[in-house]
N, C-alpha and C positions, 0 to 999 in steps of 0.2 A: 634446610631441615635440621642440620646439626646445631646451628646457632639457637634455634627455637625448640630443640629437642622433639621434633616432629618425626613420625615414621613415614616411610615411603612404601606404598602398596603397588605391587607390580603384577599385572596379568600378562604373561609372556606367551607369544606364539600365534596370535590371531593374524589371519590374512584377510584384510578387509575387502569386501566386494569382489569375491571370487567370481560371482555371477551378478554383475551390475543390474540386470533386469529385475532381480529379487530385492533390490535396495538393501535395507538393513538385514533382511533375512538371507542375503546372499553372501554373508561372510563365511570363511572357511578356516582351515588350520594350516599352519606352516608345517611341512613334513618333519622338520627338526629345527628347533630354535637353539641358538648358540648360548648355552648356559654359562660359558666362561665369562660372559658379560656380567652375570650376577656375581660370580666369584670375584671379579675385579672390583665391582662396586662395594662388596662387603669388605674387601681388603683395603681399598682406598679410603673408605669412610667407616672405620670401625666403631665410631660413636653414633652411627645412625642405625635405627631399627628398620629392617627390610622385611616386609610381608610379601610372599611370592606364591604364585600358582602358575602352572604351565598348562597350556591347552593341549599339547600333544602328549599322548601316552608314552612316546619314545623318550621324552625328557624326564620322566618321573624318577628313575633311579638316580640319575646324576643330581637332580634337585635334592633328593633325600641325603645323598652323600654330602653335598654342600651344606645342608642344614645341620649335619652332624659335625661339621668342621668350623662353622661360624656361629658364635653366640648371638650375633646381631641379625640372624636370619630365621624367620618363622614361616613354615609352609602352611597353607590353608586350602581346604576344599578340593573338590573335583569339579572343575569348571567346564561348562558348556558341553563339548563333545566327549569329555571324560565323565559326564554325568549319566552313565549307564551302569546298571547294577553290576555287571561282570567287571567293568573297569574300576568302579568304586571299590569292589572287593579286592582286586589286585593291588591297587594303590594303597588302600588302608592297611592291608596285610603287610605290605613292604614297609610302610612308615612305622607301624607298631613294632615290627621286628628290628628296625634299625634306629628308631628314635624314641621308643617307648610311647609315652603320651605327650611328648613335647611337640605337638602340632595340633592344628584344628581340623577335625575330620571333615566337616562340611560347613558351608557358609551360604548365605543367600545372595546370589547375584541376579536375582530375578528382575527383569525389566518390566514384567507384567505380573500381576498377582496370580494369574492362572498357573504360572510356572511353579509357584509354591505348592499348589495342590498335588502335584505328582512328585516333586523333588524331595520333599521332606519325608513322606512315608516310606518311599523305597530306600532313601539314604539311611534312615534310622534302622530299618530292617537289615540292610546289608552290614552296616557298622556293628550292630548288635551280634550278628552271626560271626563276624570276624573276632570281636572281643570274646564271645563265648568260646570260640576255638582256642584262643590264647589262654583263657582261664583253664580250659580242659588240659592243655599242655602243662600248665603249672601243677595241676592236681596229679597228673600222671608222673611228673617229676618228683612228687612228694611234698609239695607245698600247696596248701589250700588257702587262697586269699579270703579275707573276711568280707562280709557285706559292705562294711565301711570302705575297705580298699577298692572294691569293685565300683561302688558309687563314686568314689574319688576319681577313678579312672574315666568313668563315663562323663563326669562333670568336666574333667580336663579336656576330653576329646570334643566336647560340644561347647567350648567357650572358655573354660578355666585356664587352659594353657595359653590361649590368646590374651586373656586378661593379665596373666602373670608376665607374659612377654612384654605387653604394652606398659606395664608398670615399671619395667626396667629403664633406668636412665644411665646410659654409658657415659654421658658427659660428667655426671656427678661422681661416678666411680673413678674416672680419670682424674678429676679435681682432687679427690681424696688421696690418690696415690702420688700426686705431685709434691 
C-alpha cells in the first residue's frame, strides 16, 4: 500500500458465524477488539492512510483518541451493530467533541439495497440532531456560525472529510522533507 500510495480500510471487531446455522446472518460482535493493533499499524506505517471503523460500542472512545493522535487515521461510520439511533448519537457526539468534523459520520456498507432504505434516513436525522446541539452550544457561548460554516460542516461529515483525507499523500510529504 505504501509503495502505491493506496489506503487500507479496516472494519474491526466482527466475530464470524457466532451462530453457524444462520450462515451469513449469524455473525456477531467481539466484546472488545484490541485497538492497540491499529495504533501499531499507524505508527509502523506513517505514510499509509488507514480508514477504520469498529463494530463494538466499547471500542469507540479509544478509536477517537487514536484518530486524534495519528494524521494517517480516519474514522468512518457506525457499522452494523452500532447502526442504531441511540448508538449513532453517542458515537457522533463523541467524535464531534473530540475530532471536530475530521471524520465521516456515516457510510454505506449495505450488502443489500434494502439496508439503505432504513439506514440513511435514521442516520441523517440523528446526525442532524447532534450537529444542531453543537451549534446551539456555540450560540450559547457567544458565537453564531454562519449558514456557510454549517453547510461546510455538514458536507465534511457526509463525505468531505473523507475526500480531504484521501487526497493526502504522506509519501509525497516525506519526499519533500528529505
